[in-house]
N, C-alpha and C positions, 0 to 999 in steps of 0.2 A: 292546436295553437293554445298557448296559455291565456289565462284571464288578462294578464298584464299586456300581452300582445294584442288581444282583441280590443281592449280599451284604447290602446295606442292607435289602432286603425282608424278610430273615429275622430282623432284630434288633428287639427291643422293649425300650426303656429307660424308666426313671422319671426324674422331675425332683425337685430338692431341696426345693421349697417352693411356695407358692400364687401366686407372681408370676414372670413371665418375665424371665430375665436374659440378657445378651449371651452368657455362657458356654453357656447352655442352647441358644440358637439355633446357636451355633458347633458344639456337639457334634452336633446333629441334621443340620446342613448338611454337616459334614465326613465323618460316617460314613454319611450318607444313610439312617439308621435310619427304618424305615417305621412302627414301632409305638410307642405311648406308653401306659405303665401308670400309672394314677392311684391314689394312696394318700391316707390321711387328711392327710398333710402338704401335699397339694396343694389341700385343700378348706377354705375358710372360709365362703363363701357361694356360691350358684349363679351370681350375677352375676360374682363374682371368678373362678370356674372358667371361665365362658364367655369372659372376657377372656383368660385364660391360653391356652385352646385356640385361640381366634380369632387371637390374636397370634402364636402359634407357627406355625400353618398359613399365615398371611399372610406371615410373614417367610420361610418356606421356599418359598412358592409351590406348595405341594402339600398334598394331603389325607393325614392320618395315619390309622392304625388305632388307635382309642382303646379301652382295656380297663380294667376294674377288678375287684376282688373284692367282690361284693355277694351274700353267701350268705344274709343274714338272721341274726338273733340275734347271736351273738358277733362275727361278721366282717362289718362294715359300714364302708365307706370314705367314702361320701358321705352324711353323716348328716342333712342338711336337704333339704327338698323331696322326701323319699321316705317311704314308710310303713315303720315299724320292725316287722318281723315277728318272731315267735318263732324260736328255734333249730330246726334240722331234726329233732332228736330229739323235740321237742314236736309238730311237724307230723306225724311218723310215728306218734306215740302217739295223736294226735287221731282218727285213723281216718277221715279225710274226704279222699280223693284228689282230688275235685273242688275242694276248697279250695286244694290245692297248685297245681293248674292255674291257678286264678284268681290265686293269689299270683304265679306266674310272669308272667301277663299284666299285672298291675298293675306289677310290678317293671320289666318291659320298657318299658312306657309311660313310667314315671318316669325311667328311665335314658336313654331316647332323648331326652327333653326336656333332660337335663343334658349331652348330647353324647357318650354312650357307645355304642360299636359292639358290643363283646363283653363279656359278663359271665362271668368265670371261676367258674362255678357251673352246676349243683349238685355238691355233694360226694356221690359214689356209693360211698364206702368203707363196708363192712359191719362192724359191731361184732361182737366175739366176747367170750368170757369173759376174754380177756387185755386188760386195760385199756390204752387208747391215749391217751396224754396230749395228743396234738395233735389228735385227731379227736373223740372223746367225743360231746358234744352237737351237733357239726357233722354227724353221721351221722343218717340216718333210722331206723336201728335194727339189730337183729341178724338179721332175716329177709331173706335175699337177694331173695326174691320181692317183699316190701314195698318194699325200697330200689329195686328195678328199677321197680316200678309208680309210685312217687312221683317218682323221678328223671325218668322219661319224661314224666310229667304236667307237671312243672316246666319241662322243656325245651320241650315243645310250647307252653306258655303264653308263655315268654320269646320264642321265635322267631316266634310268631304276632304278637307286639307289635313286631317289627322289631329285636330285639337278638339277636345270636348267643349261644348257650349254649356252655359248655365243661365237659364231664363230667370229673371228677377224683377220685382220683389213680390212674390206670391203672398196673398191673393190680389195684390195691386195697391199701390200707395201714391198714385199720381195726383190725388186730391188731399194729401196730407199737408196741413198748414204749418207744420213744425218739422225741422230737420232732425231725424232720429239720431244723428251723430251727437247732437247737443242736448236733446231732451225727448220726452215721451209724447209722440203724436197720438191723438184720439180721432178716429174716423168713425163718424156716426152713420155709416151706410148699412142698409139691411141687405139680405141675400138677394133680393129682387134687383136692387141697384148694382150690386157686385156682379151678378150674372149678366145683366144687360150691358155693362160698360167695362168692368175691370177684369173679369175672369176670361173672356173669350180669347185674348192673346195667349194665355197659358194653355188653353185647350188646343190652339193651333200649334204651340210648341210641342206639346205631347204628341200630337199627330205627326209632326215633323221628326219625331224620334230624338228629342233633346236628351242629352245624357244626364243633366243635372237641373234642378230647380232650387232656387234660393228663396227663403221666406223673408218676411218683413217684421219689423219691431213694433209697429203701431198697435194700440188697443183698438179692437173692433167690438165694442160692447154689444152691438146688435147681432153679431155673429157668434160670439162667445161671451155670455154675461158674467162669467166668473171674474171676481175682482183681481186686479193686478195680473191679468193673463193676456199679454200681447200675442199676436199670431205665433211668435217664436215659442211660446209656452203652451199653446193651445192644441190639445189632442183632437179637439173637434175639427179644427181647421187643417191640421197637418196629417194626422193619421186617418181620421174618419172621412174627411172630405177629399183631400188631395190623393192620399194613398187608396182610400176605400171607394168613395163615390166616383171620382174621376178615373181611378184605376191606374195611377201612375206607378211604374215599376222601376224607374231609375233612381239616382241618388238625390236625396233631399238634403240641402245644405242650410245651416243657419247663417244669418248675417253675423258680423263680428260681435261677439258677446261682451266686448269691452266698450261698446258704444254707449253714449249718454242715456239713451232711452232705457236700456237694461239696467244701468247703474242706479236709476231712480227707483227701481223695484227691489233689487237684491244684489248681493255680492256675486262675483263671477263664478265661484264654485257652485253655489246653488243654481245659478243660471244655466250652467252646463248640464247639471242633472235634470233640470226642468225641461231644457230643450231636447235632451235625449229621450225623456219620458214622453214628450209630445210626438216623437216619431222621426226626428232628424237622424240621418246617417252620419253626416260630417259636421263637426262642431268647430267653429272658428274662434280662436282666441289669439289675436294677431300682433300684439304690441309689447306687452310687459312680461318679462320672464317670471316675476313673482306670481302674477295672475295666471300665467300658463301652468305653472306648477300647482297652483291652487285648483285650477280646473281639473287637472289630471288626478290629483289626490281625491277630490270630491267625487269624481266619476268612478274611480276605482273603488272607493269605500261604498258607494251606492250599490254597486254590483256585489261586493263582498257581503253586504248586509241584507241583500235580497230585496232592496227597495226598487231596483230595476230588474226586469226579467232577462235571464241569460239568452233566451231564444231570440229576443229582439236584437241583442248584441251580436249574435252569430249571423243573423240575417243582414244587419248593416255591414258587418265585416265582409260578407260574401258579395254584397253589392259594390263595395269599395274595391275589393280585389278584382272584380270583373271590370270596373272602370279603369283601374290601373293597368290591367292586362292589355287594354286597347293601345296603350302607348308604351311599347316595349323598347324603343330606342331613344336615348337622350341626344339632343342636338341633331335630330334627323333633318336632312335636306341640304347639308353643306354649310359653308361659312355664313354668319348672319349678314343679311343685307335686305334693303327694301325690294319689294317686287318691281320688276322692270316697268310695268304699266301702272303701278300704284299711284304715283303722283298725277298722271293723266286722269285717272279715275277720280281722284280726290278733287281735282280742279273742276271736272265736269259736274260732280255732285254739288260743289260749292256754287258754281255758276248758275245752275238751274234753280238753286234754292233762294238766291237773292231776291228780296221782295221790297218794292217801294212802299212806304207807309204814309207818305204824303204826296200830293201832286207835284210835278216838276215845276221849276221856277225859271222863267226867262232871265230874271234879274240875277239869279245865282249863276246861270250859264255865262252871262256877260262878265260878271265880276271875276270869274276864274281867269280871265285874260290879264288881270292886274296882279296886285300884291296879295299873296295867299299865306295865311297863317294856319297851321295845323296843330291841334291840341290833342295830346296822346297820353294815356295813363302809364305810370311807371310799372309795367308788368314784371320787370325784373325783380321787384320787391316781393313778388309772390313765388319766386323760384324755389324757396325752401319748402313750399307746401304743394305746388302743382307743377307739372311739366311745362316749361316755357321753351318754345323752339329757339335754337341758338340764334337764328337770324333776328329774333325779336328781343334779345337781351340788351342790345344797344338800340333803344327806342328811336332816337333822333335819326340815326342812320337808316333804320328800317323804313321810317315814314318818308324820308328823302328819296330812297331808292324806289319805294312803292309808287310815289307820285311822278318820278322822272319819266316813265313811259307815256304819261299824259301831258308832257310838256310843261309841268309845274315844278318850280323850284321854291319850296315853301320855307317859311320861317317856322321852326318846330318848337313848340312849347310843351315840355314834358312836365306833367303834374302827378301828384300821388294818386294811387288807386282810390284813396279817400282824401281828396285835396284839402289843404288848409286854406285859411282865409287869405294869406299872402299869395299862395299859388293861384287861387281864383282871381284875385285882384290883378296879378301879373298877366294871366291869360286874357282877362277882359281888356286890359290896356293894350295888349298886342292886337286884339280883334278890332279895337277902335281905330287903330292905325292901318288896317288892312282893307282891301276891296272885298275879299271873300275869306271866310273862316270855315275850316273843316274840323268838326269835333268828333272824336272817337269816344263815344259815351259808354261808360261802364256802370250799368245797374243803378240808374237814378231812382228807381222805385225801391231799392233796398238801402242805398246809402244817401242820407240827406245832403252830405257834402257834394255829391255828384249832381243832385237836384239843384243845389245852389249854384254850382258851376254852370249848368245848363241855363238856368234863369239869368245869370249875369251875362253870358254870351249872347243870349237872345235879346238882351237889351243893348249890348255894345256893338254886335256885328252888323255891318252894312248888309251882308248876305251870308247866310249860315246854312251849311250842309252838315247833317249828323249821321254818322254811322253807328248804329246800335250794335255794340260789340258782343253782348252776351245774350241777355233775354230781350225778346221783342216787346215786352210790356212797357218799356220806356216811351213808346210812341205816343201815349196819351199826354205826355208832358210837352210835346213839341208845339210851338206857337204857329199860327197861320203864317205861311210864307217860308217856313223852314223846310228844306228838302231833306227828307228822312229815308234811310235805307236800312233794312235789317238783314244781317247775314246769318242769324240764328247761331252765333258763335264767333270766336275770335282767333281761330287758327289762321295761319298765314294764308292758306288757300282761300279761306272765307273772306278775309279782309281785302285781298287782291280782287276777288270777284265783286265785292261790294263797291270798291273804288271804281272798277271798270263800269259798273252800272250807274254809279253816281256821277262820274266825270266824263266818260267817253261820249255818250249821247249828248250831254250838255255842251261839250266843246264843239262837237260836230254842228249842233244847232247854232251855236254862237258864230262859228265860222261861216255858215251859210248866210 
């Protein structure tokens, strides 16, 4: 294999859209990139995705290693022909590890039919008391043993279905206080704390035979004191600890090198060389063609100049070829479709996860027999950034249909994800004219406008029930007497389960 081909083996790029262009083919042909990362922007329908993958591989005359982020809940890239499962924090709260194993099995079958070889999942970051804005409900929870057990079960399910799993984000960033997509987190944990809390899930993943592990972008100055050396660039963390001390023999993957955390330190070309030097096999540059070419050129020049050893390059290529050899058939398993029992499993996970965060209220129960106002965020405004289920794109219709089985015909007030003053005033006025108000609350601890919305409704509503849609940390803002329910996420199965818990017992009590 030529040097150019060996370098290409280590690169995974993204494409700009759902259709294949001449520039896309030229990029992959000239760089010999072996990996393709799929995002929401690449997916309209399964048929269109198949056309994209088939067209690129036929144009290149070779098979690619195709990956995506399919975590469930908040992070879903290929939203049709798959089961929409709850977020990991819901799954961890549900207390049914066998459900998580079956979830991985179903996801693997569904992704394989779509043409995916590797799923960059599960998230094995452990939560702590320090709020993590990027992880949150993507984690299974605060207990390292639980995260380890659930992560290993998910990995076994995925890989038994023929899709490689990738545990992330090593050595653990569940306590990062900054989102690495936006800036550079600094985690001041020593090895003792990391071994006690954050590393155990990855040890369990290795024991479960996980095919890939993805590292993280934060600085860990007490793990590697070298300046401007996040885990991504740390040979101490990647090569000496993960590869050496732990003895991991699978594929080590960088997180996307275009993320804001890396951009604060160096250009993407230098980042690619430093990540390779640290011991990564697969290097992700997923969004910008100019940066992808920059990464390729820098990596190729580093090997030509002898700044990177050829032996390490050959070893990485061998590991990646072995990974790709496990997935020999594209679109294996028949036409794309959700698993027959997937929706039932998703509902069961969601139902078991729902948790009251405040005591029940007899006043709220009685008020539900009168005029009900429901306040819901405009989730469709997020559809260009995250996958929104089709049923939830018409918010008023969704809420009306969700409440109908409970005998409630609501007046629905749709407000912005970050509501303005006029929207807040309108919702408060509606609440003052109602017997009961149901608020679907979206991250009041992150968005001051949602905190203001909650505060105004708590003043205006005669009786208020709040469904915490995303993070459960909003519970601290609920006033006495407000009935609060958290679903640990906002997928449809989760909101249906939350409403059943919020309303059905209450209506039964009121009727009695």
